[in-house]
N, CA and C atoms as an extended XYZ file, in Angstrom:
405
Properties=species:S:1:pos:R:3:atomname:S:1:resname:S:1:resid:I:1 pbc="F F F"
N        22.474      -59.879      -78.874 N   MET     1
C        22.761      -60.706      -80.422 CA  MET     1
C        21.352      -61.566      -80.072 C   MET     1
N        20.594      -61.905      -81.292 N   SER     2
C        19.705      -62.393      -81.272 CA  SER     2
C        19.503      -63.818      -81.568 C   SER     2
N        18.990      -64.943      -81.759 N   GLN     3
C        19.729      -66.272      -82.195 CA  GLN     3
C        20.301      -66.998      -83.052 C   GLN     3
N        20.474      -66.020      -84.243 N   GLU     4
C        21.334      -65.859      -85.495 CA  GLU     4
C        22.975      -66.623      -85.098 C   GLU     4
N        22.622      -67.736      -86.056 N   ARG     5
C        24.778      -68.206      -86.130 CA  ARG     5
C        25.599      -67.102      -86.028 C   ARG     5
N        25.954      -67.035      -85.041 N   ILE     6
C        27.350      -65.791      -85.144 CA  ILE     6
C        28.054      -66.341      -86.019 C   ILE     6
N        28.562      -65.381      -87.188 N   LYS     7
C        29.685      -65.573      -88.053 CA  LYS     7
C        31.288      -65.411      -87.765 C   LYS     7
N        32.435      -66.429      -87.933 N   VAL     8
C        33.345      -66.010      -87.452 CA  VAL     8
C        34.282      -65.727      -87.790 C   VAL     8
N        35.004      -64.851      -88.957 N   LEU     9
C        36.124      -65.058      -89.946 CA  LEU     9
C        37.542      -65.473      -89.107 C   LEU     9
N        38.392      -66.536      -89.277 N   LEU    10
C        39.033      -66.797      -88.309 CA  LEU    10
C        40.691      -66.681      -89.165 C   LEU    10
N        41.228      -65.778      -89.073 N   ALA    11
C        42.697      -65.385      -90.263 CA  ALA    11
C        43.822      -65.078      -89.928 C   ALA    11
N        44.259      -65.960      -90.501 N   LYS    12
C        45.751      -66.600      -90.506 CA  LYS    12
C        46.661      -66.159      -91.076 C   LYS    12
N        48.539      -65.895      -90.903 N   LYS    13
C        49.029      -65.464      -91.989 CA  LYS    13
C        49.194      -66.478      -92.716 C   LYS    13
N        49.892      -66.398      -94.191 N   LYS    14
C        50.289      -67.613      -95.397 CA  LYS    14
C        51.431      -67.856      -95.060 C   LYS    14
N        51.978      -67.162      -94.485 N   ILE    15
C        53.799      -67.744      -94.554 CA  ILE    15
C        53.844      -68.262      -92.770 C   ILE    15
N        52.898      -68.283      -91.870 N   ASP    16
C        52.748      -68.746      -90.589 CA  ASP    16
C        52.057      -70.060      -90.915 C   ASP    16
N        53.494      -71.328      -90.440 N   VAL    17
C        52.844      -72.872      -90.712 CA  VAL    17
C        52.136      -73.517      -89.657 C   VAL    17
N        52.410      -72.738      -88.596 N   HIS    18
C        51.822      -73.093      -87.320 CA  HIS    18
C        50.435      -72.980      -87.282 C   HIS    18
N        49.911      -73.625      -87.724 N   GLY    19
C        48.272      -73.516      -87.656 CA  GLY    19
C        47.406      -74.639      -86.946 C   GLY    19
N        47.900      -75.664      -86.346 N   ARG    20
C        47.328      -76.623      -85.301 CA  ARG    20
C        46.295      -75.752      -84.364 C   ARG    20
N        46.696      -74.998      -83.398 N   GLY    21
C        45.916      -74.210      -82.957 CA  GLY    21
C        44.822      -73.739      -83.154 C   GLY    21
N        45.451      -72.833      -84.418 N   SER    22
C        43.422      -72.172      -85.098 CA  SER    22
C        43.029      -72.878      -85.738 C   SER    22
N        43.431      -74.365      -86.314 N   LYS    23
C        43.093      -74.868      -86.903 CA  LYS    23
C        41.491      -76.163      -85.731 C   LYS    23
N        42.143      -75.989      -85.011 N   LEU    24
C        41.672      -76.623      -82.918 CA  LEU    24
C        40.272      -75.572      -82.856 C   LEU    24
N        40.743      -74.215      -82.245 N   ILE    25
C        40.263      -73.437      -82.418 CA  ILE    25
C        38.405      -73.006      -83.080 C   ILE    25
N        39.202      -73.140      -84.164 N   ALA    26
C        37.922      -73.377      -85.665 CA  ALA    26
C        37.129      -74.272      -85.487 C   ALA    26
N        37.598      -75.546      -85.227 N   ARG    27
C        36.781      -76.785      -84.855 CA  ARG    27
C        35.926      -76.416      -83.912 C   ARG    27
N        36.678      -76.035      -82.779 N   GLU    28
C        35.392      -75.936      -81.106 CA  GLU    28
C        34.416      -75.121      -81.207 C   GLU    28
N        35.189      -73.837      -81.905 N   LEU    29
C        33.774      -72.707      -82.612 CA  LEU    29
C        32.217      -73.288      -83.450 C   LEU    29
N        32.828      -74.062      -84.275 N   ARG    30
C        31.752      -74.831      -84.754 CA  ARG    30
C        31.384      -75.504      -84.069 C   ARG    30
N        32.066      -76.502      -83.284 N   ASP    31
C        31.013      -77.562      -81.854 CA  ASP    31
C        29.904      -76.270      -81.545 C   ASP    31
N        30.538      -75.253      -80.982 N   ALA    32
C        29.895      -74.226      -80.659 CA  ALA    32
C        28.570      -73.853      -80.835 C   ALA    32
N        28.433      -73.880      -81.831 N   GLY    33
C        27.409      -73.375      -82.666 CA  GLY    33
C        27.823      -72.250      -84.003 C   GLY    33
N        28.650      -71.783      -84.115 N   MET    34
C        29.167      -70.679      -84.964 CA  MET    34
C        29.250      -71.051      -85.982 C   MET    34
N        29.286      -70.612      -87.125 N   GLU    35
C        29.868      -70.885      -88.563 CA  GLU    35
C        31.040      -69.716      -88.476 C   GLU    35
N        32.307      -71.252      -89.150 N   VAL    36
C        33.782      -70.625      -89.272 CA  VAL    36
C        34.307      -69.778      -90.555 C   VAL    36
N        34.697      -68.882      -91.014 N   VAL    37
C        35.244      -68.957      -92.806 CA  VAL    37
C        37.022      -69.170      -91.612 C   VAL    37
N        37.534      -70.182      -92.007 N   TYR    38
C        38.243      -69.812      -92.150 CA  TYR    38
C        40.189      -69.239      -93.185 C   TYR    38
N        40.660      -67.992      -93.197 N   PHE    39
C        41.287      -67.347      -94.155 CA  PHE    39
C        42.591      -67.381      -93.350 C   PHE    39
N        43.068      -67.334      -94.354 N   ARG    40
C        44.629      -67.075      -94.788 CA  ARG    40
C        45.053      -66.453      -95.662 C   ARG    40
N        45.178      -65.233      -95.058 N   PHE    41
C        45.676      -63.693      -95.179 CA  PHE    41
C        47.287      -63.097      -95.688 C   PHE    41
N        47.841      -62.294      -96.716 N   GLY    42
C        48.605      -62.360      -96.703 CA  GLY    42
C        49.066      -60.833      -96.602 C   GLY    42
N        48.063      -59.537      -96.873 N   VAL    43
C        48.194      -58.463      -95.876 CA  VAL    43
C        46.881      -58.525      -95.171 C   VAL    43
N        46.822      -57.736      -94.219 N   VAL    44
C        45.989      -56.972      -93.935 CA  VAL    44
C        44.702      -56.703      -94.224 C   VAL    44
N        44.989      -56.169      -95.144 N   GLU    45
C        43.538      -55.081      -96.028 CA  GLU    45
C        42.313      -56.214      -96.368 C   GLU    45
N        43.094      -57.363      -97.228 N   GLU    46
C        42.940      -58.792      -97.533 CA  GLU    46
C        41.535      -59.238      -95.834 C   GLU    46
N        42.591      -59.310      -94.739 N   ILE    47
C        41.501      -59.861      -93.422 CA  ILE    47
C        40.060      -58.878      -93.350 C   ILE    47
N        40.442      -57.703      -93.663 N   ALA    48
C        38.796      -56.553      -93.778 CA  ALA    48
C        38.072      -56.408      -94.946 C   ALA    48
N        38.386      -56.839      -96.021 N   GLU    49
C        37.741      -57.368      -96.781 CA  GLU    49
C        37.207      -58.550      -96.988 C   GLU    49
N        37.848      -59.395      -96.373 N   ALA    50
C        36.843      -60.359      -96.252 CA  ALA    50
C        35.946      -60.828      -95.354 C   ALA    50
N        35.768      -60.210      -94.590 N   ALA    51
C        35.100      -59.513      -93.146 CA  ALA    51
C        33.993      -59.099      -93.748 C   ALA    51
N        34.661      -58.164      -94.648 N   LEU    52
C        33.263      -57.512      -94.939 CA  LEU    52
C        32.531      -58.331      -96.408 C   LEU    52
N        33.180      -59.093      -96.812 N   GLN    53
C        32.609      -59.961      -98.089 CA  GLN    53
C        31.330      -61.071      -97.032 C   GLN    53
N        32.286      -61.442      -96.490 N   GLU    54
C        31.079      -62.244      -95.411 CA  GLU    54
C        30.419      -62.042      -94.625 C   GLU    54
N        30.558      -60.721      -94.019 N   ASP    55
C        29.739      -60.235      -93.390 CA  ASP    55
C        29.418      -60.865      -91.802 C   ASP    55
N        30.804      -60.966      -91.374 N   VAL    56
C        31.018      -61.560      -89.715 CA  VAL    56
C        30.517      -60.296      -88.960 C   VAL    56
N        30.567      -61.683      -87.907 N   ASP    57
C        30.229      -60.474      -86.286 CA  ASP    57
C        31.583      -60.399      -85.466 C   ASP    57
N        32.446      -61.462      -85.972 N   VAL    58
C        33.724      -61.403      -85.235 CA  VAL    58
C        34.410      -61.034      -86.048 C   VAL    58
N        35.864      -61.120      -86.328 N   VAL    59
C        37.057      -61.076      -86.486 CA  VAL    59
C        38.047      -62.229      -85.645 C   VAL    59
N        38.514      -62.700      -85.676 N   ALA    60
C        39.805      -63.302      -85.261 CA  ALA    60
C        40.864      -63.668      -85.528 C   ALA    60
N        41.842      -62.911      -85.230 N   VAL    61
C        43.212      -63.313      -85.658 CA  VAL    61
C        44.298      -63.986      -84.880 C   VAL    61
N        45.039      -65.043      -85.216 N   SER    62
C        45.653      -66.309      -85.020 CA  SER    62
C        46.831      -65.394      -85.340 C   SER    62
N        47.881      -65.342      -84.020 N   ILE    63
C        48.955      -64.685      -84.144 CA  ILE    63
C        50.370      -66.054      -83.892 C   ILE    63
N        51.028      -66.586      -84.306 N   MET    64
C        51.929      -67.255      -83.967 CA  MET    64
C        53.739      -67.128      -84.322 C   MET    64
N        53.840      -65.552      -85.185 N   THR    65
C        55.110      -65.331      -85.852 CA  THR    65
C        54.794      -64.160      -85.415 C   THR    65
N        54.347      -63.199      -84.658 N   SER    66
C        55.184      -61.531      -84.009 CA  SER    66
C        54.172      -60.835      -85.407 C   SER    66
N        54.008      -59.670      -84.588 N   GLY    67
C        53.400      -58.557      -85.997 CA  GLY    67
C        52.555      -58.364      -85.433 C   GLY    67
N        51.489      -58.410      -84.429 N   GLN    68
C        50.945      -58.628      -83.728 CA  GLN    68
C        50.228      -57.236      -84.058 C   GLN    68
N        51.381      -56.280      -83.323 N   MET    69
C        50.801      -54.599      -83.200 CA  MET    69
C        50.953      -53.906      -84.440 C   MET    69
N        51.126      -54.662      -85.650 N   GLN    70
C        51.300      -53.888      -86.633 CA  GLN    70
C        49.972      -54.748      -87.614 C   GLN    70
N        49.770      -55.325      -87.279 N   VAL    71
C        48.652      -56.338      -87.978 CA  VAL    71
C        47.470      -55.341      -86.846 C   VAL    71
N        47.479      -55.543      -85.838 N   ALA    72
C        45.980      -54.438      -85.285 CA  ALA    72
C        46.328      -53.055      -86.053 C   ALA    72
N        47.639      -52.356      -85.641 N   ARG    73
C        47.231      -50.844      -86.353 CA  ARG    73
C        47.119      -50.441      -87.009 C   ARG    73
N        46.830      -51.510      -88.179 N   GLU    74
C        46.217      -52.089      -90.101 CA  GLU    74
C        45.167      -52.121      -90.232 C   GLU    74
N        44.724      -52.769      -89.497 N   LEU    75
C        43.500      -54.072      -89.105 CA  LEU    75
C        42.014      -53.300      -88.724 C   LEU    75
N        42.809      -52.605      -87.545 N   ILE    76
C        41.160      -51.569      -86.971 CA  ILE    76
C        40.634      -50.611      -87.941 C   ILE    76
N        41.779      -49.292      -88.282 N   PRO    77
C        41.213      -48.722      -89.350 CA  PRO    77
C        40.713      -49.214      -91.004 C   PRO    77
N        41.093      -50.301      -90.930 N   ALA    78
C        40.600      -50.834      -92.212 CA  ALA    78
C        39.451      -51.641      -92.204 C   ALA    78
N        38.903      -51.984      -90.807 N   LEU    79
C        37.872      -52.573      -90.803 CA  LEU    79
C        36.344      -50.689      -90.715 C   LEU    79
N        36.789      -50.447      -90.001 N   LYS    80
C        36.258      -48.658      -90.237 CA  LYS    80
C        35.649      -48.008      -91.275 C   LYS    80
N        36.477      -48.210      -92.165 N   ALA    81
C        37.250      -47.669      -93.326 CA  ALA    81
C        35.574      -48.001      -94.073 C   ALA    81
N        35.652      -49.986      -93.745 N   ARG    82
C        34.307      -50.837      -94.332 CA  ARG    82
C        32.771      -50.818      -93.872 C   ARG    82
N        32.595      -49.579      -92.491 N   GLY    83
C        31.494      -49.159      -92.193 CA  GLY    83
C        31.821      -49.697      -91.004 C   GLY    83
N        32.611      -50.770      -90.365 N   MET    84
C        32.560      -52.580      -89.176 CA  MET    84
C        32.738      -51.915      -88.588 C   MET    84
N        32.437      -51.217      -87.819 N   LYS    85
C        32.990      -50.298      -86.309 CA  LYS    85
C        32.094      -51.606      -85.327 C   LYS    85
N        31.018      -52.132      -85.961 N   ASP    86
C        30.420      -53.116      -84.317 CA  ASP    86
C        30.616      -54.557      -84.496 C   ASP    86
N        32.196      -54.809      -85.497 N   VAL    87
C        32.428      -56.256      -85.185 CA  VAL    87
C        33.497      -56.332      -84.492 C   VAL    87
N        33.116      -57.832      -83.959 N   LEU    88
C        34.187      -57.983      -82.193 CA  LEU    88
C        35.445      -58.233      -83.167 C   LEU    88
N        36.628      -58.012      -82.433 N   VAL    89
C        38.233      -58.659      -83.134 CA  VAL    89
C        38.479      -58.897      -82.093 C   VAL    89
N        39.089      -60.250      -81.846 N   ILE    90
C        40.078      -60.739      -81.100 CA  ILE    90
C        41.312      -61.102      -81.754 C   ILE    90
N        42.317      -61.740      -80.690 N   MET    91
C        43.969      -61.997      -81.333 CA  MET    91
C        44.205      -63.148      -80.076 C   MET    91
N        44.661      -64.152      -80.798 N   GLY    92
C        45.027      -65.604      -79.988 CA  GLY    92
C        46.296      -66.032      -80.426 C   GLY    92
N        47.299      -66.638      -79.931 N   GLY    93
C        48.629      -67.227      -80.057 CA  GLY    93
C        49.231      -66.799      -79.343 C   GLY    93
N        50.874      -66.447      -79.894 N   ILE    94
C        51.913      -66.737      -79.421 CA  ILE    94
C        52.072      -64.780      -79.198 C   ILE    94
N        51.047      -64.434      -78.022 N   ILE    95
C        50.696      -62.916      -77.639 CA  ILE    95
C        52.022      -62.528      -76.818 C   ILE    95
N        52.988      -61.436      -76.544 N   PRO    96
C        53.527      -61.186      -74.936 CA  PRO    96
C        52.306      -60.459      -74.032 C   PRO    96
N        52.114      -61.094      -73.416 N   GLU    97
C        50.785      -60.756      -72.501 CA  GLU    97
C        51.655      -58.679      -72.197 C   GLU    97
N        52.736      -58.283      -72.191 N   VAL    98
C        52.449      -57.205      -72.282 CA  VAL    98
C        52.334      -56.715      -73.281 C   VAL    98
N        52.091      -57.283      -74.305 N   ASP    99
C        50.912      -55.984      -75.420 CA  ASP    99
C        49.742      -56.075      -75.337 C   ASP    99
N        48.845      -57.146      -74.318 N   TYR   100
C        47.573      -56.940      -74.277 CA  TYR   100
C        46.670      -55.522      -74.291 C   TYR   100
N        47.632      -55.156      -73.475 N   GLU   101
C        46.683      -53.803      -73.175 CA  GLU   101
C        46.735      -52.447      -74.214 C   GLU   101
N        48.123      -52.399      -74.907 N   PRO   102
C        48.460      -51.799      -76.379 CA  PRO   102
C        47.569      -52.068      -77.475 C   PRO   102
N        47.055      -53.901      -77.589 N   LEU   103
C        46.402      -54.250      -78.345 CA  LEU   103
C        45.477      -53.595      -77.859 C   LEU   103
N        45.167      -53.342      -77.352 N   ARG   104
C        43.199      -52.918      -76.437 CA  ARG   104
C        43.248      -51.781      -76.853 C   ARG   104
N        43.865      -50.416      -77.161 N   GLN   105
C        43.785      -49.321      -76.662 CA  GLN   105
C        43.920      -49.146      -78.310 C   GLN   105
N        44.470      -49.852      -79.031 N   LEU   106
C        44.590      -49.969      -80.356 CA  LEU   106
C        43.205      -50.652      -80.950 C   LEU   106
N        42.273      -51.085      -80.593 N   GLY   107
C        40.396      -51.931      -80.745 CA  GLY   107
C        40.588      -53.924      -80.570 C   GLY   107
N        41.932      -53.830      -80.360 N   VAL   108
C        41.332      -55.520      -80.039 CA  VAL   108
C        41.013      -55.337      -78.943 C   VAL   108
N        39.566      -56.435      -78.666 N   HIS   109
C        38.861      -56.690      -77.282 CA  HIS   109
C        38.821      -57.199      -76.847 C   HIS   109
N        40.107      -58.839      -77.359 N   ARG   110
C        41.064      -59.439      -76.376 CA  ARG   110
C        41.704      -60.339      -76.916 C   ARG   110
N        42.981      -60.769      -76.108 N   CYS   111
C        43.696      -61.264      -76.594 CA  CYS   111
C        43.405      -62.927      -75.726 C   CYS   111
N        43.567      -64.075      -76.500 N   PHE   112
C        43.728      -65.047      -75.932 CA  PHE   112
C        45.295      -66.320      -76.053 C   PHE   112
N        45.870      -66.578      -75.256 N   PRO   113
C        47.107      -67.265      -74.563 CA  PRO   113
C        46.535      -68.699      -75.930 C   PRO   113
N        48.201      -69.394      -75.972 N   PRO   114
C        47.724      -70.765      -76.695 CA  PRO   114
C        46.950      -71.289      -75.471 C   PRO   114
N        46.683      -72.500      -75.549 N   GLY   115
C        46.726      -73.480      -74.691 CA  GLY   115
C        45.396      -73.830      -73.740 C   GLY   115
N        44.294      -72.106      -74.568 N   LEU   116
C        42.918      -72.269      -73.329 CA  LEU   116
C        42.070      -73.493      -74.042 C   LEU   116
N        40.812      -73.669      -73.418 N   PRO   117
C        39.880      -74.557      -74.343 CA  PRO   117
C        38.964      -73.568      -75.260 C   PRO   117
N        38.927      -74.267      -76.428 N   GLY   118
C        38.003      -73.505      -76.842 CA  GLY   118
C        36.618      -72.753      -76.725 C   GLY   118
N        36.137      -73.661      -75.289 N   GLY   119
C        35.505      -73.149      -74.919 CA  GLY   119
C        34.989      -71.766      -74.105 C   GLY   119
N        36.744      -70.943      -74.292 N   VAL   120
C        36.870      -69.834      -72.856 CA  VAL   120
C        36.615      -69.112      -73.994 C   VAL   120
N        36.869      -69.500      -74.938 N   VAL   121
C        36.738      -68.381      -76.504 CA  VAL   121
C        35.568      -67.801      -77.102 C   VAL   121
N        34.600      -69.234      -77.134 N   ALA   122
C        33.209      -69.242      -77.653 CA  ALA   122
C        32.282      -68.364      -76.616 C   ALA   122
N        32.952      -68.801      -75.230 N   ASP   123
C        32.025      -67.862      -74.726 CA  ASP   123
C        32.143      -66.323      -74.210 C   ASP   123
N        33.300      -66.195      -74.516 N   TYR   124
C        33.992      -64.821      -74.298 CA  TYR   124
C        32.665      -63.843      -75.723 C   TYR   124
N        32.718      -64.825      -76.989 N   ILE   125
C        32.389      -64.504      -78.284 CA  ILE   125
C        30.962      -64.157      -77.731 C   ILE   125
N        30.401      -65.517      -77.123 N   ARG   126
C        28.856      -65.210      -77.172 CA  ARG   126
C        28.443      -64.085      -76.532 C   ARG   126
N        28.957      -64.065      -75.139 N   GLU   127
C        29.394      -63.080      -74.050 CA  GLU   127
C        28.773      -61.820      -74.935 C   GLU   127
N        29.887      -61.186      -75.510 N   ASN   128
C        30.301      -59.708      -76.255 CA  ASN   128
C        30.105      -59.865      -77.702 C   ASN   128
N        29.681      -60.329      -78.220 N   VAL   129
C        29.086      -60.228      -79.758 CA  VAL   129
C        27.864      -59.304      -80.032 C   VAL   129
N        28.280      -58.411      -81.222 N   GLY   130
C        27.099      -57.319      -80.445 CA  GLY   130
C        27.193      -56.368      -79.628 C   GLY   130
N        27.716      -56.179      -78.935 N   THR   131
C        28.423      -55.096      -77.926 CA  THR   131
C        29.286      -54.282      -78.027 C   THR   131
N        29.966      -55.078      -79.029 N   ALA   132
C        31.259      -54.425      -79.076 CA  ALA   132
C        31.576      -53.165      -80.173 C   ALA   132
N        32.783      -52.306      -79.742 N   SER   133
C        32.656      -50.850      -80.904 CA  SER   133
C        34.314      -50.590      -81.110 C   SER   133
N        34.151      -50.231      -81.977 N   LEU   134
C        35.390      -50.173      -82.860 CA  LEU   134
C        35.482      -48.464      -82.660 C   LEU   134
N        34.730      -47.602      -82.944 N   ALA   135
C        34.314      -46.510      -82.535 CA  ALA   135
C        35.421      -46.069      -81.692 C   ALA   135
């Protein structure tokens, strides 16, 4: 990726009241020089549409209330349908480790557990943005 600023859509369910972790990650990504669009969604299609409209490099979904498999099953095809096949898709939050591999198979590039320093997420994004593929 060139020296352009990395743009991240950080999406979280509207009904999920646990927003502290996603706000901390948003701040840490901003501190790492990334532009962060914080987005609360009702349905997954809204994430894909916001990602397209904002022309983001990364779609990061915060999951604190389960439903990660359904989100991934809907999100990846919705991004592909909008021609966003090169966007990096990551998830973080309360996601059982047993779901990491099935999520990867669906197209999620990486899952992050709660409590990681934001630098870990920022480093992963910097190292992988521009090389990801949803194809």
